[in-house]
C-alpha positions in Angstrom: 0.0 0.0 0.0 1.1 3.5 -0.8 1.8 5.5 2.4 2.4 9.2 3.1 3.7 10.6 6.3 3.5 14.1 7.7 6.7 15.9 6.8 8.3 19.2 7.5 8.4 19.9 3.8 4.6 19.5 3.6 4.1 21.8 6.5 6.2 24.4 4.8 4.0 24.3 1.7 0.8 24.4 3.7 1.5 26.8 6.6 -2.1 27.6 7.4 -3.6 24.1 7.6 -3.9 22.2 10.9 -3.0 18.7 9.9 -5.7 16.3 11.0 -4.3 12.9 10.2 -1.5 10.5 11.3 -1.2 8.6 8.1 -2.6 8.3 4.5 -3.3 4.9 2.9 -4.6 4.6 -0.7 -6.0 8.1 -0.6 -7.8 7.8 2.8 -6.6 9.7 5.8 -6.5 8.2 9.3 -5.9 9.0 12.9 -4.3 6.1 14.9 -4.6 4.9 18.4 -1.4 3.0 18.6 -1.9 1.2 21.9 -5.3 -0.1 20.8 -4.2 -0.7 17.2 -7.3 1.1 15.9 -7.8 3.7 13.2 -10.4 6.4 12.6 -11.1 7.8 9.1 -10.5 11.6 9.2 -10.1 14.6 6.9 -6.9 15.9 5.3 -6.8 19.2 7.2 -8.9 21.1 9.7 -8.2 24.7 8.8 -11.8 25.6 8.2 -15.3 24.5 9.2 -16.2 22.9 5.8 -12.7 21.7 4.8 -13.4 21.4 1.1 -10.0 19.9 0.1 -10.2 16.5 1.7 -12.0 14.1 -0.6 -13.2 14.8 -4.1 -14.2 11.4 -5.6 -17.8 10.2 -6.0 -17.2 6.7 -4.5 -15.0 5.4 -1.6 -14.6 2.0 -0.1 -13.3 2.0 3.5 -11.2 -1.1 4.4 -11.6 -3.0 7.7 -7.9 -2.6 8.5 -4.8 -0.9 7.3 -1.1 -1.6 7.5 1.2 1.2 8.8 4.9 0.9 9.8 4.6 -2.9 10.0 1.5 -2.8 12.3 -2.1 -3.7 11.5 -4.8 -1.2 12.6 -8.5 -2.0 12.7 -10.7 0.8 11.2 -13.3 1.4 13.9 -14.9 4.8 13.2 -15.7 7.5 10.7 -14.3 10.4 12.6 -15.5 14.0 13.2 -15.7 16.0 9.9 -14.2 13.1 8.0 -16.3 13.7 4.8 -17.8 17.1 5.7 -18.9 19.1 2.6 -17.9 16.4 0.1 -20.5 17.4 -2.4 -19.3 14.9 -5.0 -19.6 11.9 -2.7 -22.3 9.6 -4.2 -21.6 6.2 -2.6 -19.5 5.0 0.3 -19.0 1.4 1.5 -18.2 1.0 5.2 -16.7 -2.2 6.7 -18.3 -4.1 9.6 -15.4 -3.1 11.8 -16.9 0.4 12.1 -18.5 1.0 15.6 -19.2 4.7 15.5 -20.0 7.5 13.1 -19.0 10.7 14.7 -20.3 14.3 14.6 -20.3 16.1 11.2 -19.0 12.9 9.6 -21.1 13.3 6.4 -22.4 16.8 7.0 -23.5 18.6 3.8 -22.7 15.6 1.5 -25.6 16.7 -0.7 -25.0 14.0 -3.3 -24.7 11.0 -0.9 -27.2 8.4 -2.1 -25.9 5.0 -1.1 -24.6 4.1 2.4 -25.2 1.2 4.6 -24.5 1.7 8.3 -22.6 -1.4 9.5 -24.2 -3.7 12.1 -21.6 -3.0 14.7 -22.1 0.7 14.9 -23.4 1.8 18.3 -23.6 5.6 18.0 -24.4 8.2 15.3 -23.0 11.6 16.3 -24.5 15.1 16.2 -25.2 16.4 12.7 -23.6 13.3 11.2 -25.9 13.3 8.1 -27.1 16.9 8.2 -27.9 18.2 4.7 -27.6 14.8 2.9 -30.5 15.9 0.7 -30.3 12.9 -1.7 -30.4 10.3 1.0 -33.7 8.4 0.5 -33.5 5.5 3.0 -31.4 4.5 6.0 -31.4 1.5 8.2 -30.4 1.9 11.9 -28.6 -1.3 13.0 -29.7 -3.2 16.1 -26.6 -2.2 18.0 -27.1 1.6 17.8 -27.9 3.0 21.2 -27.8 6.8 20.5 -28.7 9.1 17.6 -27.2 12.6 18.1 -28.7 16.1 17.9 -29.7 17.1 14.3 -28.2 13.8 13.1 -30.5 13.7 9.9 -31.6 17.3 9.9 -32.5 18.5 6.4 -32.5 15.1 4.8 -35.4 16.2 2.7 -35.7 13.0 0.6 -35.6 10.6 3.5 -38.9 8.8 3.4 -38.9 6.3 6.3 -36.8 5.0 9.1 -36.9 2.3 11.7 -35.7 2.8 15.3 -34.5 -0.6 16.6 -34.9 -1.9 20.2 -31.4 -0.9 21.1 -31.8 2.9 20.7 -32.3 4.6 24.1 -31.3 8.2 23.1 -32.4 10.4 20.3 -31.1 13.9 20.2 -33.0 17.1 19.7 -34.0 17.8 16.1 -32.7 14.4 15.0 -35.1 14.3 12.0 -36.1 18.0 11.8 -36.8 19.4 8.3 -37.1 15.9 6.9 -40.0 17.1 4.8 -40.3 13.8 2.8 -40.4 11.7 5.9 -43.8 9.9 6.2 -43.2 7.3 8.9 -40.8 6.4 11.7 -41.4 2.8 13.0 -40.2 2.0 16.5 -39.7 -1.7 17.0 -42.1 -3.2 19.5 -39.3 -4.2 22.0 -38.1 -0.6 22.4 -39.3 0.6 25.8 -37.9 4.1 25.5 -39.6 5.4 22.4 -43.1 5.3 21.1 -44.4 5.9 17.5 -47.6 6.4 15.6 -48.2 4.8 12.2 -47.7 7.2 9.3 -46.2 9.6 11.7 -42.6 10.7 12.4 -43.3 11.5 16.0 -40.7 10.1 18.3 -41.5 10.7 22.0 -39.1 10.2 24.8 -41.6 9.7 27.7 -38.9 9.1 30.3 -37.7 12.8 30.0 -40.9 14.0 28.2 -39.2 15.4 25.1 -40.9 15.4 21.8 -38.3 15.0 19.1 -40.2 15.4 15.8 -43.6 15.7 14.2 -46.0 14.1 11.6 -49.1 14.6 9.5 -51.5 14.4 12.4 -50.7 13.3 16.0 -52.0 13.1 19.5 -49.2 13.6 22.0 -49.3 11.2 25.0 -50.5 12.5 28.3 -47.2 12.0 30.1 -45.3 14.4 27.9 -44.5 17.7 29.7 -42.4 19.5 27.2 -42.0 20.1 23.5 -38.4 20.7 22.5 -37.0 23.5 20.3 -37.6 22.9 16.6 -39.5 19.7 17.5 -41.9 19.9 14.5 -39.9 22.5 12.5 -40.3 22.1 8.7 -43.0 19.4 9.0 -45.0 20.7 6.1 -47.3 17.6 6.2 -48.5 18.5 9.7 -52.2 19.4 9.8 -53.2 19.2 13.4 -51.8 18.5 16.8 -53.6 17.8 20.1 -51.4 18.9 22.9 -52.3 17.5 26.4 -52.6 19.8 29.4 -49.5 18.0 30.9 -47.3 20.1 28.5 -46.0 23.2 30.3 -43.4 24.4 27.8 -43.2 24.6 24.0 -39.8 25.4 22.6 -38.8 28.1 20.1 -39.4 27.2 16.5 -41.3 24.2 17.7 -43.8 24.5 14.8 -41.8 26.8 12.6 -42.7 26.4 8.9 -45.6 24.0 9.5 -47.4 25.5 6.5 -50.3 23.1 6.5 -51.1 23.3 10.2 -54.7 24.5 10.5 -55.5 23.8 14.1 -53.6 23.6 17.4 -54.5 24.0 21.0 -52.1 25.7 23.4 -52.7 24.0 26.8 -53.2 25.9 30.1 -49.8 26.1 31.9 -47.8 27.5 29.0 -46.2 30.7 30.3 -44.5 31.9 27.1 -45.0 31.6 23.4 -41.4 31.6 22.4 -39.5 32.9 19.4 -40.8 31.6 16.0 -43.0 29.0 17.7 -45.7 29.3 15.0 -43.6 31.2 12.5 -45.0 30.8 8.9 -47.8 28.6 9.9 -49.6 30.0 6.9 -52.7 27.8 7.2 -53.4 28.5 10.8 -56.9 30.1 10.9 -57.5 30.4 14.7 -55.4 30.2 17.8 -56.5 30.1 21.5 -54.0 31.6 23.8 -54.6 30.4 27.4 -54.7 32.7 30.5 -51.4 31.3 31.8 -49.4 33.0 28.9 -47.4 36.0 30.1 -45.3 36.8 27.1 -45.5 36.4 23.3 -42.0 36.6 21.9 -40.7 37.9 18.5 -41.8 36.2 15.3 -44.2 34.0 17.4 -47.0 34.1 14.8 -45.1 35.8 12.0 -46.5 34.9 8.6 -49.7 33.3 9.8 -51.4 34.7 6.8 -54.8 32.9 7.3 -55.2 34.1 10.9 -58.4 36.2 11.2 -58.8 36.8 14.9 -56.7 36.8 18.0 -57.6 37.0 21.7 -54.8 38.1 24.0 -55.4 37.2 27.6 -55.0 39.6 30.5 -51.7 38.2 31.8 -49.7 38.9 28.7 -47.4 41.7 29.6 -45.0 41.8 26.6 -45.3 41.2 22.9 -42.1 41.0 20.9 -40.9 42.3 17.5 -42.8 40.9 14.5 -44.9 38.7 16.8 -48.0 39.1 14.5 -46.2 40.4 11.4 -47.6 39.6 7.9 -50.9 38.3 9.2 -52.7 40.0 6.3 -56.2 38.6 7.0 -56.4 39.7 10.6 -59.8 41.3 11.3 -60.2 41.3 15.1 -57.8 41.5 18.0 -59.2 41.4 21.5 -56.8 42.3 24.3 -58.0 41.8 27.8 -55.1 43.4 29.7 -56.1 46.6 31.4 -52.5 47.9 31.4 -51.2 48.1 27.8 -48.7 45.3 27.2 -45.1 46.3 26.5 -45.3 45.8 22.8 -42.7 46.3 20.1 -43.8 48.9 17.5 -43.3 46.3 14.8 -45.3 43.6 16.4 -48.2 43.9 13.8 -46.1 45.1 10.9 -47.5 44.0 7.5 -50.8 42.9 9.0 -52.9 45.8 7.7 -54.2 46.6 11.2 -55.5 49.9 9.9 -58.4 47.9 8.4 -58.9 45.7 11.6 -60.8 46.2 14.8 -59.2 46.2 18.3 -61.4 45.5 21.3 -60.0 46.5 24.8 -61.2 47.0 28.4 -63.4 50.1 28.7 -61.1 51.7 31.3 -58.1 51.2 29.0 -59.5 52.6 25.8 -57.6 55.9 25.9 -54.3 54.2 26.7 -54.6 51.8 23.7 -55.7 54.7 21.4 -52.5 56.6 22.2 -49.9 53.8 22.4 -48.2 52.4 19.3 -48.6 50.0 17.7 -52.2 49.6 19.1 -53.1 53.0 18.0 -52.6 51.9 14.4 -55.8 49.8 14.4 -58.5 51.3 12.2 -61.2 50.8 14.8 -60.7 50.6 18.6 -63.7 49.7 20.6 -64.4 49.3 24.4 -65.7 45.8 25.3 -69.0 47.3 26.4 -69.7 48.4 22.9 -68.1 45.6 21.0 -70.7 43.7 19.0 -68.6 40.8 17.7 -70.3 37.3 17.7 -67.6 34.6 17.2 -68.5 31.0 16.5 -66.3 28.8 18.7 -63.9 26.4 17.0 -63.6 22.7 17.8 -61.6 19.6 17.1 -63.0 16.1 17.0 -62.0 12.7 15.6 -63.3 11.2 12.4 -66.4 9.2 13.0 -67.5 11.1 16.1 -70.6 13.2 16.2 -70.3 17.0 16.0 -70.1 18.9 19.3 -72.9 21.3 20.3 -71.8 24.5 18.5 -71.7 27.6 20.7 -70.5 31.1 20.3 -68.7 33.9 22.2 -70.0 37.5 22.5 -69.1 40.2 25.0 -72.6 41.7 24.9 -76.0 40.1 25.6 -77.9 38.9 22.5 -81.6 39.1 22.2 -82.3 35.8 20.4 -80.1 33.0 19.1 -77.7 33.1 16.2 -77.8 30.3 13.6 -74.7 28.1 13.6 -74.2 25.4 11.0 -71.4 23.1 9.7 -71.5 20.8 6.7 -69.4 18.1 8.3 -70.9 15.0 9.9 -69.6 11.8 11.4 -68.7 10.4 7.9 -66.8 13.5 6.8 -63.1 12.9 6.0 -60.4 14.5 8.2 -59.9 18.1 7.4 -61.0 21.6 8.3 -64.6 22.7 7.9 -66.1 26.2 8.4 -68.5 26.7 11.3 -70.8 29.4 9.9 -72.6 31.8 12.2 -75.4 34.2 11.1 -78.1 36.5 12.5 -80.7 33.8 13.2 -83.4 35.1 15.6 -81.1 37.8 17.1 -82.8 41.2 17.1 -79.6 43.2 18.0 -78.3 45.4 15.2 -74.8 46.3 14.1 -73.4 42.8 14.9 -70.2 41.4 13.4 -70.3 37.6 12.9 -67.0 35.7 12.8 -67.0 32.1 11.6 -65.2 29.3 13.5 -63.7 26.1 12.3 -64.2 22.4 12.9 -61.1 20.4 12.6 -61.7 16.7 12.0 -58.6 14.7 12.9 -57.9 11.1 12.0 -59.3 8.6 14.5 -56.8 6.2 16.2 -57.2 2.6 15.3 -55.0 -0.3 16.6 -54.3 -3.4 14.6 -53.0 -6.3 16.7 -51.5 -9.2 14.8 -52.6 -12.5 16.4 -49.8 -14.7 17.8 -49.5 -18.4 17.1 -47.5 -21.5 18.3 -46.9 -24.5 16.0 -44.5 -27.4 15.8 -41.6 -27.8 13.5 -42.8 -29.1 10.2 -46.5 -28.1 10.6 -48.2 -26.0 8.0 -48.1 -22.3 8.6 -51.3 -20.9 10.1 -53.5 -18.4 8.3 -52.4 -15.1 9.9 -55.1 -12.9 11.2 -55.4 -9.7 13.3 -57.8 -7.9 15.5 -58.9 -4.3 14.8 -59.9 -1.8 17.5 -61.2 1.7 17.0 -63.0 1.5 13.6 -65.8 4.0 13.3 -69.1 4.3 11.3 -69.6 0.5 11.3 -66.6 0.1 9.0 -64.7 -3.1 8.7 -61.0 -3.7 8.4 -61.4 -3.7 4.6 -61.1 0.2 4.7 -57.5 -0.2 6.0 -56.3 -2.6 3.2 -54.4 -4.6 5.7 -51.6 -6.9 4.6 -50.4 -9.4 7.2 -46.9 -11.0 6.8 -44.5 -13.2 8.8 -40.7 -13.4 8.7 -40.9 -17.2 8.6 -41.1 -18.6 5.1 -41.9 -22.1 6.4 -41.9 -24.0 9.7 -38.6 -25.9 9.2 -36.6 -23.7 11.5 -37.6 -23.5 15.2 -37.6 -20.0 16.7 -39.8 -16.9 17.2 -40.7 -14.7 14.3 -42.5 -11.4 14.0 -45.9 -11.2 12.5 -46.4 -7.7 11.0 -49.2 -5.7 9.5 -49.1 -2.9 7.0 -52.2 -0.8 6.4 -53.2 2.6 5.0 -56.1 4.9 5.6 -57.0 8.6 5.0 -59.3 8.5 8.0 -57.3 6.7 10.7 -54.0 7.0 12.5 -53.0 3.4 12.6 -51.0 1.8 15.4 -49.5 -1.6 14.6 -48.9 -4.2 17.4 -46.8 -7.0 16.1 -47.6 -10.6 16.8 -45.3 -13.6 17.0 -45.1 -17.0 15.4 -43.4 -19.5 17.7 -42.2 -22.6 16.0 -41.4 -25.3 18.5 -38.8 -28.0 17.8 -40.1 -31.6 17.8 -37.3 -32.8 20.1 -34.4 -31.7 22.2 -31.1 -33.4 22.6 -30.1 -34.1 26.2 -26.7 -35.4 27.2 -25.9 -37.3 30.4 -22.2 -37.4 31.2 -20.0 -40.2 32.4 -21.1 -39.9 36.0 -24.6 -40.8 35.0 -25.9 -37.4 36.3 -26.5 -34.0 34.9 -28.6 -30.9 35.2 -30.6 -29.5 32.3 -33.0 -26.7 31.4 -34.9 -26.4 28.1 -36.3 -23.3 26.4 -39.3 -25.4 25.4 -41.8 -27.7 27.2 -40.6 -31.3 27.4 -42.4 -34.6 27.6 -40.6 -37.4 29.5 -43.4 -39.9 29.5 -41.7 -42.2 27.0 -38.2 -41.9 28.4 -36.9 -45.1 30.1 -33.1 -44.7 30.0 -32.9 -41.9 32.6 -35.2 -40.1 35.0 -35.8 -36.3 35.1 -36.4 -34.9 38.5 -37.2 -31.6 40.2 -36.0 -30.7 43.8 -39.0 -30.5 46.0 -37.5 -30.2 49.5 -34.5 -30.6 51.7 -33.9 -33.3 54.4 -31.8 -31.7 57.1 -31.3 -35.0 58.9 -29.6 -36.7 55.9 -28.3 -33.5 54.3 -29.9 -34.5 51.0 -32.1 -32.6 48.6 -35.3 -34.5 47.9 -35.8 -35.3 44.2 -39.2 -36.2 42.6 -39.4 -37.6 39.1 -41.6 -35.7 36.6 -43.3 -36.8 33.4 -43.2 -33.3 31.8 -41.4 -30.0 32.4 -42.5 -26.5 31.4 -39.9 -24.4 29.6 -37.3 -22.9 31.9 -37.6 -25.7 34.5 -34.4 -26.7 36.2 -34.0 -30.5 36.1 -31.7 -33.1 37.7 -31.1 -36.1 35.4 -29.9 -39.6 36.4 -29.4 -42.5 34.2 -27.3 -44.2 31.5 -24.6 -41.9 30.1 -25.4 -40.8 26.5 -27.3 -38.4 24.3 -31.1 -38.7 24.1 -33.9 -37.2 22.0 -36.7 -35.9 24.2 -39.9 -34.9 22.6 -41.1 -31.3 22.9 -44.7 -30.9 24.0 -47.1 -28.7 25.8 -47.0 -28.7 29.6 -49.6 -27.4 31.9 -47.7 -28.3 35.1 -46.5 -26.0 37.7 -43.8 -27.0 40.2 -42.3 -25.5 43.4 -38.8 -26.3 42.5 -35.5 -25.6 44.3 -33.5 -26.1 41.0 -33.1 -22.9 39.0 -32.8 -23.4 35.2 -30.7 -21.3 32.8 -31.3 -20.9 29.1 -28.3 -18.6 28.7 -25.0 -18.4 30.5 -25.7 -17.0 34.0 -23.3 -15.8 36.6 -24.3 -16.6 40.2 -22.9 -15.5 43.5 -22.3 -17.9 46.5 -25.1 -16.2 48.5 -28.1 -14.3 47.0 -30.8 -12.7 49.2 -30.3 -15.3 52.0 -30.1 -18.3 49.6 -26.9 -20.4 48.9 -26.3 -21.5 45.4 -24.9 -25.0 44.7 -23.7 -26.6 41.4 -23.7 -30.3 40.5 -20.0 -31.4 40.6 -17.9 -34.6 40.9 -15.8 -33.5 43.9 -13.8 -35.1 46.6 -16.9 -36.5 48.3 -18.4 -37.8 45.0 -21.0 -36.4 42.8 -23.4 -34.0 44.5 -24.3 -30.3 44.8 -21.4 -28.3 46.1 -21.5 -24.7 47.5 -19.3 -22.2 45.6 -16.8 -19.9 47.1 -16.7 -17.2 44.3 -18.9 -16.1 41.4 -19.5 -18.9 39.0 -21.0 -18.9 35.5 -23.5 -21.6 34.9 -23.7 -22.6 31.2 -26.7 -22.4 29.0 -29.4 -25.1 29.4 -28.1 -26.1 32.8 -29.5 -25.8 36.4 -28.2 -25.0 39.8 -29.6 -25.7 43.3 -30.8 -22.9 45.5 -31.3 -23.5 49.2 -32.0 -21.2 52.2 -28.6 -20.4 53.7 -29.9 -21.3 57.2 -30.3 -24.9 56.2 -26.7 -25.4 55.3 -25.2 -24.4 58.6 -23.5 -26.9 60.9 -22.4 -30.4 59.7 -25.3 -31.3 57.5 -24.4 -30.4 53.9 -22.2 -27.4 54.7 -20.2 -28.0 51.5 -21.9 -30.8 49.7 -25.5 -31.8 49.3 -26.5 -35.3 48.2 -29.8 -36.4 46.6 -32.5 -38.8 47.6 -35.6 -39.7 45.6 -39.3 -39.5 46.6 -41.2 -41.7 44.1 -44.9 -41.6 43.2 -45.9 -38.4 45.0 -49.0 -38.2 42.9 -50.3 -41.4 44.5 -50.3 -40.1 48.1 -53.7 -40.5 49.7 -55.2 -38.4 52.5 -53.8 -40.7 55.3 -52.8 -39.7 58.7 -49.3 -40.6 59.9 -48.1 -40.7 63.5 -45.0 -38.7 64.1 -42.7 -38.8 67.0 -43.3 -35.9 69.4 -40.7 -33.2 69.1 -39.8 -34.0 65.5 -38.7 -31.1 63.3 -41.2 -30.3 60.5 -40.3 -28.6 57.1 -42.3 -27.2 54.2 -41.6 -28.6 50.7 -39.4 -25.6 50.0 -37.2 -26.4 53.0 -38.4 -23.9 55.5 -38.3 -25.1 59.1 -41.7 -24.8 60.8 -42.6 -23.9 64.4 -43.9 -27.3 65.5 -46.4 -29.6 63.8 -48.4 -27.7 61.1 -52.1 -27.3 61.6 -53.1 -26.6 58.0 -53.7 -29.3 55.4 -50.9 -30.0 53.0 -47.7 -32.0 52.3 -44.8 -31.6 54.7 -41.3 -33.1 55.3 -40.5 -34.8 58.7 -37.8 -37.4 59.5 -36.8 -37.4 55.9 -40.3 -38.4 54.6 -43.2 -36.6 53.1 -46.3 -36.5 55.3 -49.8 -35.5 54.5 -51.8 -33.5 57.0 -55.5 -33.9 56.3 
């Protein structure tokens, strides 16, 4: 391989550049960690933010390792700024050795179209793919745990993305301005994040941060804050229902949501921050709650469809351009008796000289003489205001219309007529609520229409789960549907049910998924599972003729004659032995003690309805145990100095997969009886015990089946251990 080193001569020719690499191999620059023998892809120089001189080709293949000065270095990361501003880069192939993609790694690679994130990557850094406008799809591998701030910001052609179970951290604005993004699917095993079908809302309920937005969404009731730029640039967003639990909405949260027609601001919000609703050009009405104290600059700038605003009495300040370019504004009602501290450009471009301002009677003169309020064409005291406003509402598709009401500061003689063309079958969208004179005899009234926003109704599709045996025919996959309206059937959703298992020849658990579409419903998919049970399991008994075992599946021992499978039902403190009882079946996960002819046996898998109180703990994966845990001593089957038996351990011990260990109360193993080794004895035919009474020597020590010493002879009915035997008290 061709290698280039930093040299004094090179530094002479490029005096302004801060060299950012340790070596160059075949046109790729690397930083090295010599002790760890790892390499990170980096840029040529770091003398400017964009560093346009590093890489100019359209295609690169990153190797899994490089050779330098006789040493091999594993390439483990794409470093900070490695390919920043490489606008010619079309395709890059990354090796499986890569474990991290650091901040700004592919920032502004506007031609990048083909990239596969390797399966071993665990983190994607801040702004790693910001501005990769040609990137259409990306798969987040199952090992990724964190996605940084603005990681995919501005990837306008990105259409869908799946968040795997491993992801526990998604940074602020991770998918902001991804205007082509129609869905983000969160795998069902991910407990940190939640998703809504056809919706790119990612909600971190543990810290109550809403990361991004979608076409129509209902935010869960445990969310308390909406982050800066959370829904910024989501041009497909039409409506959002924010719960009262939300107490803060960040700056630019809904910036540029040009199709947003309806939103409620919950009580508890104290400030409408900079650019929160900037250029929400379809917003027709906004309710500002009494809790709001300030409206910051550009808050409603460019809301060109906004016709009326009610400013509550607690608002004390209104910032620059807060209601700028709201050209259809007709009515502004301000309830504050003291004129708010208002920037003179707050209403610039909103043609307020043609609009009406309604204020408290006692404050009329103050508003008339204070800019920019004095610029309104008509300023009326509330006692004379004759504005009748139809209230606006939001409801789900399929629900009946609410009872339409109106708001008016004066008393009306009669009742206005309020109508709306929408009914329960009307598709989601915005419908005018029209108000007119009706039977009202008052004259000089101004009637202001409201809006009815019909949102998509939530529907849940739950794929059914199935269990079959290896080699059986696959079942006909079905699902249940909850939330359908108007007597509709699942046919309106066009559901397609699929399973990852092509046949039943490979035992395991497979996801059953459903895809569906609807203009009227927000669809939540709950995946099902297909469990394919093996027909048999191999069990090996070693040369001692004894072993422990645990299966991930139910087992059937009824036809097995070469060995016996037992559970541990109690402990005999007199003999120092654990009492074993043979079983004919064992549920999955049951710890077993095996005794019989050494060899390997096929044991059929079957369904077990049994339940056992068992002192043997089974393992289906390697499990590390301590000598004592919560008052119990752990023992392993071992061929020691005293022969085969269960021996206590002195240090942590890893029990292998599909094994079992014995767990006894530590108080039973004190003294001479079984202090280091516990033997076994068998109790046959427990199922045949009749309700017989047995005389027991006075003063004998009684035990429960789990080995607990009792205070004298028990009085309750049941099976107990005394003098090394089971006794039935009837």
